[in-house]
N, CA, C and O atoms as a printed pandas DataFrame, in Angstrom:
     atom_number atom_name residue_name chain_id  residue_number  x_coord  y_coord  z_coord
0              1         N          MET        A               1    0.817   -1.200    0.000
1              2        CA          MET        A               1    0.000    0.000    0.000
2              3         C          MET        A               1    0.857    1.258    0.000
3              4         O          MET        A               1    0.492    2.259   -0.616
4              5         N          ALA        A               2    1.992    1.211    0.688
5              6        CA          ALA        A               2    2.869    2.385    0.753
6              7         C          ALA        A               2    3.334    2.798   -0.636
7              8         O          ALA        A               2    3.370    3.989   -0.944
8              9         N          TYR        A               3    3.687    1.839   -1.475
9             10        CA          TYR        A               3    4.152    2.152   -2.825
10            11         C          TYR        A               3    3.064    2.843   -3.634
11            12         O          TYR        A               3    3.348    3.759   -4.406
12            13         N          ILE        A               4    1.840    2.416   -3.465
13            14        CA          ILE        A               4    0.716    3.022   -4.191
14            15         C          ILE        A               4    0.511    4.466   -3.733
15            16         O          ILE        A               4    0.326    5.362   -4.557
16            17         N          LEU        A               5    0.545    4.689   -2.417
17            18        CA          LEU        A               5    0.381    6.042   -1.896
18            19         C          LEU        A               5    1.477    6.974   -2.411
19            20         O          LEU        A               5    1.193    8.091   -2.845
20            21         N          VAL        A               6    2.714    6.519   -2.364
21            22        CA          VAL        A               6    3.833    7.337   -2.839
22            23         C          VAL        A               6    3.708    7.580   -4.345
23            24         O          VAL        A               6    3.921    8.699   -4.811
24            25         N          GLY        A               7    3.368    6.553   -5.095
25            26        CA          GLY        A               7    3.244    6.682   -6.553
26            27         C          GLY        A               7    2.138    7.628   -6.966
27            28         O          GLY        A               7    2.332    8.467   -7.845
28            29         N          VAL        A               8    0.978    7.502   -6.342
29            30        CA          VAL        A               8   -0.141    8.405   -6.648
30            31         C          VAL        A               8    0.233    9.837   -6.274
31            32         O          VAL        A               8   -0.012   10.769   -7.039
32            33         N          GLY        A               9    0.823   10.006   -5.101
33            34        CA          GLY        A               9    1.240   11.336   -4.672
34            35         C          GLY        A               9    2.276   11.935   -5.600
35            36         O          GLY        A               9    2.195   13.114   -5.946
36            37         N          ALA        A              10    3.251   11.133   -6.005
37            38        CA          ALA        A              10    4.302   11.622   -6.905
38            39         C          ALA        A              10    3.717   12.059   -8.242
39            40         O          ALA        A              10    4.150   13.058   -8.815
40            41         N          ALA        A              11    2.739   11.316   -8.735
41            42        CA          ALA        A              11    2.093   11.693   -9.995
42            43         C          ALA        A              11    1.398   13.046   -9.853
43            44         O          ALA        A              11    1.491   13.891  -10.743
44            45         N          ILE        A              12    0.711   13.247   -8.749
45            46        CA          ILE        A              12    0.038   14.531   -8.505
46            47         C          ILE        A              12    1.071   15.662   -8.432
47            48         O          ILE        A              12    0.892   16.713   -9.048
48            49         N          GLY        A              13    2.139   15.441   -7.685
49            50        CA          GLY        A              13    3.181   16.457   -7.553
50            51         C          GLY        A              13    3.844   16.789   -8.877
51            52         O          GLY        A              13    4.108   17.956   -9.164
52            53         N          ALA        A              14    4.114   15.783   -9.681
53            54        CA          ALA        A              14    4.754   16.005  -10.977
54            55         C          ALA        A              14    3.848   16.802  -11.908
55            56         O          ALA        A              14    4.326   17.664  -12.646
56            57         N          VAL        A              15    2.562   16.528  -11.884
57            58        CA          VAL        A              15    1.611   17.271  -12.716
58            59         C          VAL        A              15    1.540   18.735  -12.261
59            60         O          VAL        A              15    1.482   19.644  -13.088
60            61         N          LEU        A              16    1.544   18.954  -10.949
61            62        CA          LEU        A              16    1.558   20.328  -10.435
62            63         C          LEU        A              16    2.825   21.063  -10.892
63            64         O          LEU        A              16    2.759   22.205  -11.346
64            65         N          ARG        A              17    3.968   20.399  -10.767
65            66        CA          ARG        A              17    5.232   21.006  -11.188
66            67         C          ARG        A              17    5.217   21.314  -12.674
67            68         O          ARG        A              17    5.666   22.382  -13.090
68            69         N          TYR        A              18    4.711   20.399  -13.472
69            70        CA          TYR        A              18    4.641   20.598  -14.916
70            71         C          TYR        A              18    3.771   21.812  -15.250
71            72         O          TYR        A              18    4.123   22.614  -16.115
72            73         N          GLY        A              19    2.648   21.941  -14.570
73            74        CA          GLY        A              19    1.760   23.081  -14.819
74            75         C          GLY        A              19    2.421   24.414  -14.495
75            76         O          GLY        A              19    2.275   25.381  -15.243
76            77         N          ILE        A              20    3.132   24.467  -13.403
77            78        CA          ILE        A              20    3.830   25.708  -13.035
78            79         C          ILE        A              20    4.941   26.006  -14.036
79            80         O          ILE        A              20    5.123   27.156  -14.436
80            81         N          ASN        A              21    5.677   24.989  -14.438
81            82        CA          ASN        A              21    6.716   25.198  -15.452
82            83         C          ASN        A              21    6.133   25.716  -16.757
83            84         O          ASN        A              21    6.699   26.623  -17.367
84            85         N          ARG        A              22    5.022   25.160  -17.190
85            86        CA          ARG        A              22    4.366   25.599  -18.433
86            87         C          ARG        A              22    3.929   27.060  -18.323
87            88         O          ARG        A              22    4.061   27.823  -19.280
88            89         N          PHE        A              23    3.413   27.444  -17.164
89            90        CA          PHE        A              23    2.996   28.826  -16.961
90            91         C          PHE        A              23    4.181   29.776  -17.140
91            92         O          PHE        A              23    4.054   30.799  -17.813
92            93         N          PHE        A              24    5.318   29.451  -16.552
93            94        CA          PHE        A              24    6.486   30.321  -16.627
94            95         C          PHE        A              24    7.180   30.262  -17.982
95            96         O          PHE        A              24    7.892   31.199  -18.345
96            97         N          GLU        A              25    6.989   29.179  -18.741
97            98        CA          GLU        A              25    7.576   29.091  -20.081
98            99         C          GLU        A              25    7.002   30.145  -21.006
99           100         O          GLU        A              25    7.638   30.515  -21.992
100          101         N          LYS        A              26    5.812   30.632  -20.705
101          102        CA          LYS        A              26    5.181   31.669  -21.523
102          103         C          LYS        A              26    5.884   33.006  -21.364
103          104         O          LYS        A              26    5.708   33.909  -22.181
104          105         N          ARG        A              27    6.672   33.129  -20.319
105          106        CA          ARG        A              27    7.421   34.347  -20.015
106          107         C          ARG        A              27    8.899   33.988  -19.854
107          108         O          ARG        A              27    9.415   34.000  -18.736
108          109         N          PRO        A              28    9.584   33.669  -20.952
109          110        CA          PRO        A              28   10.961   33.189  -20.838
110          111         C          PRO        A              28   11.900   34.219  -20.189
111          112         O          PRO        A              28   11.811   35.421  -20.442
112          113         N          HIS        A              29   12.779   33.713  -19.367
113          114        CA          HIS        A              29   13.762   34.539  -18.665
114          115         C          HIS        A              29   14.899   33.623  -18.244
115          116         O          HIS        A              29   14.659   32.460  -17.919
116          117         N          PRO        A              30   16.140   34.122  -18.242
117          118        CA          PRO        A              30   17.254   33.245  -17.865
118          119         C          PRO        A              30   17.234   32.818  -16.392
119          120         O          PRO        A              30   17.838   31.805  -16.038
120          121         N          PHE        A              31   16.556   33.570  -15.542
121          122        CA          PHE        A              31   16.482   33.191  -14.130
122          123         C          PHE        A              31   15.377   32.150  -13.958
123          124         O          PHE        A              31   14.247   32.379  -14.389
124          125         N          PRO        A              32   15.684   31.011  -13.335
125          126        CA          PRO        A              32   14.712   29.904  -13.219
126          127         C          PRO        A              32   13.656   30.141  -12.140
127          128         O          PRO        A              32   13.683   29.513  -11.082
128          129         N          LYS        A              33   12.732   31.050  -12.422
129          130        CA          LYS        A              33   11.696   31.418  -11.451
130          131         C          LYS        A              33   10.789   30.247  -11.097
131          132         O          LYS        A              33   10.401   30.089   -9.939
132          133         N          ALA        A              34   10.453   29.433  -12.080
133          134        CA          ALA        A              34    9.523   28.320  -11.826
134          135         C          ALA        A              34   10.107   27.329  -10.819
135          136         O          ALA        A              34    9.438   26.954   -9.856
136          137         N          THR        A              35   11.336   26.912  -11.037
137          138        CA          THR        A              35   11.943   25.942  -10.126
138          139         C          THR        A              35   12.125   26.539   -8.737
139          140         O          THR        A              35   11.921   25.852   -7.736
140          141         N          LEU        A              36   12.504   27.802   -8.668
141          142        CA          LEU        A              36   12.658   28.457   -7.366
142          143         C          LEU        A              36   11.324   28.482   -6.631
143          144         O          LEU        A              36   11.260   28.131   -5.452
144          145         N          LEU        A              37   10.256   28.894   -7.316
145          146        CA          LEU        A              37    8.925   28.922   -6.698
146          147         C          LEU        A              37    8.505   27.527   -6.240
147          148         O          LEU        A              37    7.997   27.359   -5.132
148          149         N          ILE        A              38    8.715   26.549   -7.081
149          150        CA          ILE        A              38    8.342   25.172   -6.760
150          151         C          ILE        A              38    9.103   24.676   -5.534
151          152         O          ILE        A              38    8.495   24.144   -4.606
152          153         N          ASN        A              39   10.418   24.843   -5.519
153          154        CA          ASN        A              39   11.208   24.321   -4.406
154          155         C          ASN        A              39   10.963   25.077   -3.105
155          156         O          ASN        A              39   10.965   24.468   -2.035
156          157         N          LEU        A              40   10.753   26.391   -3.175
157          158        CA          LEU        A              40   10.483   27.146   -1.949
158          159         C          LEU        A              40    9.092   26.839   -1.401
159          160         O          LEU        A              40    8.926   26.661   -0.195
160          161         N          SER        A              41    8.102   26.775   -2.275
161          162        CA          SER        A              41    6.757   26.430   -1.791
162          163         C          SER        A              41    6.732   24.986   -1.294
163          164         O          SER        A              41    6.026   24.671   -0.336
164          165         N          GLY        A              42    7.498   24.111   -1.939
165          166        CA          GLY        A              42    7.593   22.721   -1.480
166          167         C          GLY        A              42    8.235   22.621   -0.113
167          168         O          GLY        A              42    7.807   21.820    0.717
168          169         N          ALA        A              43    9.262   23.428    0.133
169          170        CA          ALA        A              43    9.920   23.437    1.446
170          171         C          ALA        A              43    8.935   23.905    2.521
171          172         O          ALA        A              43    8.872   23.328    3.607
172          173         N          LEU        A              44    8.179   24.941    2.215
173          174        CA          LEU        A              44    7.182   25.446    3.165
174          175         C          LEU        A              44    6.108   24.395    3.439
175          176         O          LEU        A              44    5.786   24.117    4.594
176          177         N          LEU        A              45    5.560   23.818    2.384
177          178        CA          LEU        A              45    4.486   22.829    2.548
178          179         C          LEU        A              45    4.971   21.562    3.259
179          180         O          LEU        A              45    4.253   21.007    4.091
180          181         N          LEU        A              46    6.163   21.112    2.941
181          182        CA          LEU        A              46    6.698   19.929    3.617
182          183         C          LEU        A              46    6.945   20.229    5.089
183          184         O          LEU        A              46    6.727   19.375    5.948
184          185         N          GLY        A              47    7.401   21.448    5.377
185          186        CA          GLY        A              47    7.551   21.864    6.768
186          187         C          GLY        A              47    6.228   21.841    7.511
187          188         O          GLY        A              47    6.157   21.393    8.655
188          189         N          ILE        A              48    5.178   22.327    6.855
189          190        CA          ILE        A              48    3.845   22.303    7.472
190          191         C          ILE        A              48    3.415   20.868    7.740
191          192         O          ILE        A              48    2.929   20.556    8.827
192          193         N          LEU        A              49    3.592   19.996    6.755
193          194        CA          LEU        A              49    3.219   18.589    6.946
194          195         C          LEU        A              49    3.984   17.966    8.105
195          196         O          LEU        A              49    3.405   17.242    8.915
196          197         N          ALA        A              50    5.273   18.242    8.188
197          198        CA          ALA        A              50    6.079   17.692    9.287
198          199         C          ALA        A              50    5.617   18.260   10.623
199          200         O          ALA        A              50    5.551   17.535   11.617
200          201         N          GLY        A              51    5.300   19.545   10.653
201          202        CA          GLY        A              51    4.838   20.168   11.882
202          203         C          GLY        A              51    3.480   19.659   12.333
203          204         O          GLY        A              51    3.195   19.602   13.530
204          205         N          LEU        A              52    2.646   19.291   11.377
205          206        CA          LEU        A              52    1.317   18.756   11.709
206          207         C          LEU        A              52    1.396   17.369   12.336
207          208         O          LEU        A              52    0.465   16.927   13.009
208          209         N          GLN        A              53    2.496   16.699   12.112
209          210        CA          GLN        A              53    2.684   15.340   12.610
210          211         C          GLN        A              53    1.538   14.421   12.186
211          212         O          GLN        A              53    0.924   13.737   13.005
212          213         N          ILE        A              54    1.271   14.430   10.876
213          214        CA          ILE        A              54    0.212   13.590   10.327
214          215         C          ILE        A              54    0.634   12.124   10.399
215          216         O          ILE        A              54    1.809   11.814   10.596
216          217         N          ASP        A              55   -0.334   11.233   10.236
217          218        CA          ASP        A              55    0.005    9.808   10.340
218          219         C          ASP        A              55    0.843    9.358    9.144
219          220         O          ASP        A              55    0.947   10.057    8.137
220          221         N          GLN        A              56    1.429    8.185    9.282
221          222        CA          GLN        A              56    2.386    7.684    8.298
222          223         C          GLN        A              56    1.779    7.564    6.899
223          224         O          GLN        A              56    2.434    7.909    5.916
224          225         N          GLN        A              57    0.550    7.087    6.796
225          226        CA          GLN        A              57   -0.100    6.932    5.491
226          227         C          GLN        A              57   -0.267    8.288    4.800
227          228         O          GLN        A              57    0.011    8.426    3.608
228          229         N          GLN        A              58   -0.720    9.280    5.557
229          230        CA          GLN        A              58   -0.896   10.625    4.993
230          231         C          GLN        A              58    0.452   11.208    4.574
231          232         O          GLN        A              58    0.563   11.854    3.531
232          233         N          TYR        A              59    1.478   10.972    5.399
233          234        CA          TYR        A              59    2.797   11.509    5.068
234          235         C          TYR        A              59    3.366   10.837    3.817
235          236         O          TYR        A              59    4.000   11.498    2.995
236          237         N          LEU        A              60    3.145    9.533    3.669
237          238        CA          LEU        A              60    3.608    8.851    2.460
238          239         C          LEU        A              60    2.964    9.460    1.218
239          240         O          LEU        A              60    3.647    9.693    0.220
240          241         N          LEU        A              61    1.668    9.719    1.267
241          242        CA          LEU        A              61    0.962   10.301    0.125
242          243         C          LEU        A              61    1.393   11.741   -0.116
243          244         O          LEU        A              61    1.802   12.098   -1.221
244          245         N          LEU        A              62    1.299   12.568    0.926
245          246        CA          LEU        A              62    1.517   14.008    0.753
246          247         C          LEU        A              62    2.978   14.427    0.832
247          248         O          LEU        A              62    3.445   15.199   -0.006
248          249         N          GLY        A              63    3.699   13.931    1.824
249          250        CA          GLY        A              63    5.090   14.335    2.010
250          251         C          GLY        A              63    6.029   13.678    1.020
251          252         O          GLY        A              63    6.654   14.350    0.199
252          253         N          THR        A              64    6.125   12.358    1.103
253          254        CA          THR        A              64    7.028   11.629    0.215
254          255         C          THR        A              64    6.537   11.671   -1.225
255          256         O          THR        A              64    7.320   11.905   -2.146
256          257         N          GLY        A              65    5.246   11.445   -1.419
257          258        CA          GLY        A              65    4.691   11.391   -2.770
258          259         C          GLY        A              65    4.535   12.746   -3.437
259          260         O          GLY        A              65    5.290   13.084   -4.349
260          261         N          VAL        A              66    3.559   13.521   -2.987
261          262        CA          VAL        A              66    3.266   14.798   -3.653
262          263         C          VAL        A              66    4.466   15.740   -3.607
263          264         O          VAL        A              66    4.882   16.264   -4.641
264          265         N          MET        A              67    5.017   15.958   -2.434
265          266        CA          MET        A              67    6.136   16.899   -2.339
266          267         C          MET        A              67    7.385   16.364   -3.028
267          268         O          MET        A              67    8.167   17.138   -3.581
268          269         N          GLY        A              68    7.581   15.040   -3.000
269          270        CA          GLY        A              68    8.712   14.451   -3.716
270          271         C          GLY        A              68    8.579   14.598   -5.223
271          272         O          GLY        A              68    9.567   14.850   -5.913
272          273         N          GLY        A              69    7.365   14.441   -5.739
273          274        CA          GLY        A              69    7.133   14.611   -7.171
274          275         C          GLY        A              69    7.087   16.068   -7.593
275          276         O          GLY        A              69    7.364   16.399   -8.746
276          277         N          TYR        A              70    6.738   16.932   -6.661
277          278        CA          TYR        A              70    6.583   18.365   -6.943
278          279         C          TYR        A              70    7.928   19.088   -6.954
279          280         O          TYR        A              70    8.223   19.832   -7.890
280          281         N          THR        A              71    8.734   18.878   -5.933
281          282        CA          THR        A              71   10.018   19.584   -5.852
282          283         C          THR        A              71   11.067   18.864   -6.692
283          284         O          THR        A              71   10.901   17.695   -7.042
284          285         N          THR        A              72   12.140   19.568   -7.009
285          286        CA          THR        A              72   13.118   18.973   -7.896
286          287         C          THR        A              72   14.529   19.482   -7.643
287          288         O          THR        A              72   14.882   20.591   -8.044
288          289         N          PHE        A              73   15.312   18.682   -6.990
289          290        CA          PHE        A              73   16.701   19.026   -6.712
290          291         C          PHE        A              73   17.555   18.922   -7.977
291          292         O          PHE        A              73   18.427   19.760   -8.207
292          293         N          SER        A              74   17.311   17.907   -8.788
293          294        CA          SER        A              74   18.138   17.693   -9.977
294          295         C          SER        A              74   17.993   18.842  -10.976
295          296         O          SER        A              74   18.988   19.295  -11.543
296          297         N          THR        A              75   16.778   19.313  -11.193
297          298        CA          THR        A              75   16.584   20.440  -12.106
298          299         C          THR        A              75   17.293   21.677  -11.572
299          300         O          THR        A              75   17.926   22.415  -12.328
300          301         N          MET        A              76   17.184   21.899  -10.267
301          302        CA          MET        A              76   17.827   23.053   -9.661
302          303         C          MET        A              76   19.346   23.012   -9.875
303          304         O          MET        A              76   19.947   24.037  -10.196
304          305         N          THR        A              77   19.964   21.856   -9.703
305          306        CA          THR        A              77   21.417   21.790   -9.848
306          307         C          THR        A              77   21.852   22.018  -11.296
307          308         O          THR        A              77   22.869   22.670  -11.535
308          309         N          ILE        A              78   21.113   21.501  -12.250
309          310        CA          ILE        A              78   21.429   21.740  -13.661
310          311         C          ILE        A              78   21.279   23.222  -13.975
311          312         O          ILE        A              78   22.108   23.794  -14.682
312          313         N          GLU        A              79   20.225   23.848  -13.454
313          314        CA          GLU        A              79   20.028   25.280  -13.683
314          315         C          GLU        A              79   21.145   26.096  -13.039
315          316         O          GLU        A              79   21.584   27.100  -13.599
316          317         N          LEU        A              80   21.604   25.670  -11.870
317          318        CA          LEU        A              80   22.718   26.368  -11.224
318          319         C          LEU        A              80   23.988   26.290  -12.087
319          320         O          LEU        A              80   24.676   27.295  -12.269
320          321         N          VAL        A              81   24.288   25.124  -12.606
321          322        CA          VAL        A              81   25.467   24.971  -13.464
322          323         C          VAL        A              81   25.342   25.863  -14.698
323          324         O          VAL        A              81   26.301   26.528  -15.088
324          325         N          SER        A              82   24.174   25.876  -15.301
325          326        CA          SER        A              82   23.938   26.704  -16.482
326          327         C          SER        A              82   24.092   28.189  -16.155
327          328         O          SER        A              82   24.726   28.934  -16.902
328          329         N          LEU        A              83   23.509   28.608  -15.037
329          330        CA          LEU        A              83   23.626   30.012  -14.643
330          331         C          LEU        A              83   25.068   30.389  -14.331
331          332         O          LEU        A              83   25.490   31.509  -14.616
332          333         N          TYR        A              84   25.816   29.477  -13.755
333          334        CA          TYR        A              84   27.219   29.748  -13.453
334          335         C          TYR        A              84   27.981   30.079  -14.741
335          336         O          TYR        A              84   28.874   30.927  -14.753
336          337         N          ARG        A              85   27.616   29.407  -15.793
337          338        CA          ARG        A              85   28.286   29.623  -17.081
338          339         C          ARG        A              85   27.837   30.909  -17.767
339          340         O          ARG        A              85   28.651   31.576  -18.406
340          341         N          ILE        A              86   26.555   31.272  -17.647
341          342        CA          ILE        A              86   26.043   32.395  -18.443
342          343         C          ILE        A              86   25.811   33.684  -17.659
343          344         O          ILE        A              86   25.853   34.769  -18.239
344          345         N          ASN        A              87   25.567   33.588  -16.362
345          346        CA          ASN        A              87   25.259   34.795  -15.607
346          347         C          ASN        A              87   25.554   34.562  -14.133
347          348         O          ASN        A              87   24.718   34.030  -13.403
348          349         N          ARG        A              88   26.714   34.951  -13.708
349          350        CA          ARG        A              88   27.137   34.682  -12.324
350          351         C          ARG        A              88   26.232   35.381  -11.314
351          352         O          ARG        A              88   25.995   34.837  -10.236
352          353         N          ARG        A              89   25.727   36.550  -11.625
353          354        CA          ARG        A              89   24.846   37.251  -10.691
354          355         C          ARG        A              89   23.581   36.431  -10.427
355          356         O          ARG        A              89   23.159   36.279   -9.280
356          357         N          TYR        A              90   22.987   35.910  -11.489
357          358        CA          TYR        A              90   21.803   35.057  -11.330
358          359         C          TYR        A              90   22.157   33.766  -10.601
359          360         O          TYR        A              90   21.367   33.258   -9.805
360          361         N          PHE        A              91   23.346   33.241  -10.875
361          362        CA          PHE        A              91   23.792   32.033  -10.183
362          363         C          PHE        A              91   23.780   32.256   -8.679
363          364         O          PHE        A              91   23.182   31.466   -7.947
364          365         N          TYR        A              92   24.424   33.309   -8.204
365          366        CA          TYR        A              92   24.503   33.573   -6.760
366          367         C          TYR        A              92   23.131   33.892   -6.176
367          368         O          TYR        A              92   22.809   33.459   -5.070
368          369         N          LEU        A              93   22.331   34.643   -6.913
369          370        CA          LEU        A              93   20.979   34.965   -6.450
370          371         C          LEU        A              93   20.139   33.696   -6.291
371          372         O          LEU        A              93   19.446   33.524   -5.288
372          373         N          TYR        A              94   20.205   32.825   -7.272
373          374        CA          TYR        A              94   19.439   31.573   -7.243
374          375         C          TYR        A              94   19.941   30.650   -6.132
375          376         O          TYR        A              94   19.142   30.064   -5.402
376          377         N          PHE        A              95   21.239   30.523   -6.007
377          378        CA          PHE        A              95   21.832   29.668   -4.987
378          379         C          PHE        A              95   21.422   30.126   -3.589
379          380         O          PHE        A              95   20.935   29.325   -2.790
380          381         N          VAL        A              96   21.614   31.394   -3.295
381          382        CA          VAL        A              96   21.290   31.928   -1.972
382          383         C          VAL        A              96   19.783   31.884   -1.730
383          384         O          VAL        A              96   19.337   31.512   -0.644
384          385         N          SER        A              97   19.004   32.261   -2.736
385          386        CA          SER        A              97   17.550   32.229   -2.578
386          387         C          SER        A              97   17.058   30.822   -2.276
387          388         O          SER        A              97   16.228   30.624   -1.389
388          389         N          THR        A              98   17.564   29.861   -3.003
389          390        CA          THR        A              98   17.123   28.481   -2.815
390          391         C          THR        A              98   17.444   27.975   -1.422
391          392         O          THR        A              98   16.573   27.420   -0.751
392          393         N          TYR        A              99   18.672   28.156   -0.978
393          394        CA          TYR        A              99   19.068   27.574    0.301
394          395         C          TYR        A              99   18.658   28.408    1.504
395          396         O          TYR        A              99   18.128   27.861    2.470
396          397         N          VAL        A             100   18.885   29.702    1.473
397          398        CA          VAL        A             100   18.544   30.534    2.632
398          399         C          VAL        A             100   17.030   30.665    2.767
399          400         O          VAL        A             100   16.482   30.446    3.848
400          401         N          VAL        A             101   16.360   31.017    1.692
401          402        CA          VAL        A             101   14.906   31.169    1.756
402          403         C          VAL        A             101   14.246   29.804    1.924
403          404         O          VAL        A             101   13.228   29.693    2.607
404          405         N          GLY        A             102   14.811   28.764    1.312
405          406        CA          GLY        A             102   14.260   27.411    1.465
406          407         C          GLY        A             102   14.317   26.928    2.903
407          408         O          GLY        A             102   13.341   26.377    3.412
408          409         N          LEU        A             103   15.446   27.129    3.561
409          410        CA          LEU        A             103   15.549   26.755    4.974
410          411         C          LEU        A             103   14.595   27.577    5.835
411          412         O          LEU        A             103   13.973   27.051    6.758
412          413         N          THR        A             104   14.484   28.857    5.533
413          414        CA          THR        A             104   13.560   29.720    6.267
414          415         C          THR        A             104   12.121   29.261    6.060
415          416         O          THR        A             104   11.341   29.202    7.010
416          417         N          ALA        A             105   11.771   28.938    4.818
417          418        CA          ALA        A             105   10.412   28.462    4.527
418          419         C          ALA        A             105   10.119   27.156    5.258
419          420         O          ALA        A             105    9.018   26.971    5.777
420          421         N          SER        A             106   11.080   26.262    5.302
421          422        CA          SER        A             106   10.885   25.002    6.029
422          423         C          SER        A             106   10.660   25.253    7.513
423          424         O          SER        A             106    9.777   24.654    8.127
424          425         N          PHE        A             107   11.458   26.135    8.080
425          426        CA          PHE        A             107   11.320   26.473    9.499
426          427         C          PHE        A             107    9.959   27.102    9.777
427          428         O          PHE        A             107    9.296   26.744   10.751
428          429         N          ILE        A             108    9.544   28.031    8.934
429          430        CA          ILE        A             108    8.217   28.669    9.090
430          431         C          ILE        A             108    7.126   27.614    8.965
431          432         O          ILE        A             108    6.169   27.601    9.738
432          433         N          GLY        A             109    7.281   26.725    7.976
433          434        CA          GLY        A             109    6.298   25.649    7.789
434          435         C          GLY        A             109    6.185   24.764    9.019
435          436         O          GLY        A             109    5.079   24.409    9.426
436          437         N          LEU        A             110    7.310   24.406    9.612
437          438        CA          LEU        A             110    7.285   23.601   10.830
438          439         C          LEU        A             110    6.532   24.319   11.947
439          440         O          LEU        A             110    5.737   23.711   12.664
440          441         N          MET        A             111    6.789   25.608   12.085
441          442        CA          MET        A             111    6.102   26.385   13.138
442          443         C          MET        A             111    4.601   26.486   12.853
443          444         O          MET        A             111    3.784   26.353   13.763
444          445         N          VAL        A             112    4.246   26.719   11.602
445          446        CA          VAL        A             112    2.827   26.800   11.240
446          447         C          VAL        A             112    2.149   25.460   11.484
447          448         O          VAL        A             112    1.086   25.395   12.102
448          449         N          GLY        A             113    2.767   24.396   10.997
449          450        CA          GLY        A             113    2.196   23.054   11.190
450          451         C          GLY        A             113    2.034   22.696   12.646
451          452         O          GLY        A             113    1.007   22.144   13.042
452          453         N          ALA        A             114    3.042   23.006   13.451
453          454        CA          ALA        A             114    2.972   22.701   14.879
454          455         C          ALA        A             114    1.879   23.508   15.562
455          456         O          ALA        A             114    1.215   23.017   16.475
456          457         N          SER        A             115    1.691   24.763   15.110
457          458        CA          SER        A             115    0.650   25.583   15.732
458          459         C          SER        A             115   -0.746   25.122   15.326
459          460         O          SER        A             115   -1.706   25.345   16.063
460          461         N          LEU        A             116   -0.870   24.491   14.175
461          462        CA          LEU        A             116   -2.160   23.966   13.716
462          463         C          LEU        A             116   -2.467   22.602   14.334
463          464         O          LEU        A             116   -3.613   22.153   14.334
464          465         N          ASN        A             117   -1.446   21.963   14.851
465          466        CA          ASN        A             117   -1.589   20.604   15.382
466          467         C          ASN        A             117   -2.331   20.583   16.694
467          468         O          ASN        A             117   -2.534   19.515   17.271
């Protein structure tokens, strides 16, 4: 059952990520806004889920599945390498935004989730 929950959740997350990417493709820009938005919102939402202390089945579906399919570390690293080559300012902005704001979003999410629990 765990595999089914994770698989269904991952499919939902991947479709959400694809939709956001398609939206931003209409407005091309060298800075990877879509991936940044996806990973930061994913960090916040995963923090909320962790703070809520939901049961294992719910976490498999929503945390491991949806958030795992939604967020994307591999895309972010490829974009970082590309930005390093073409625009160092965007590279540093993206790197710092992803990690500093991502950690902050996770921390805020944990606090929000815990307060809702």
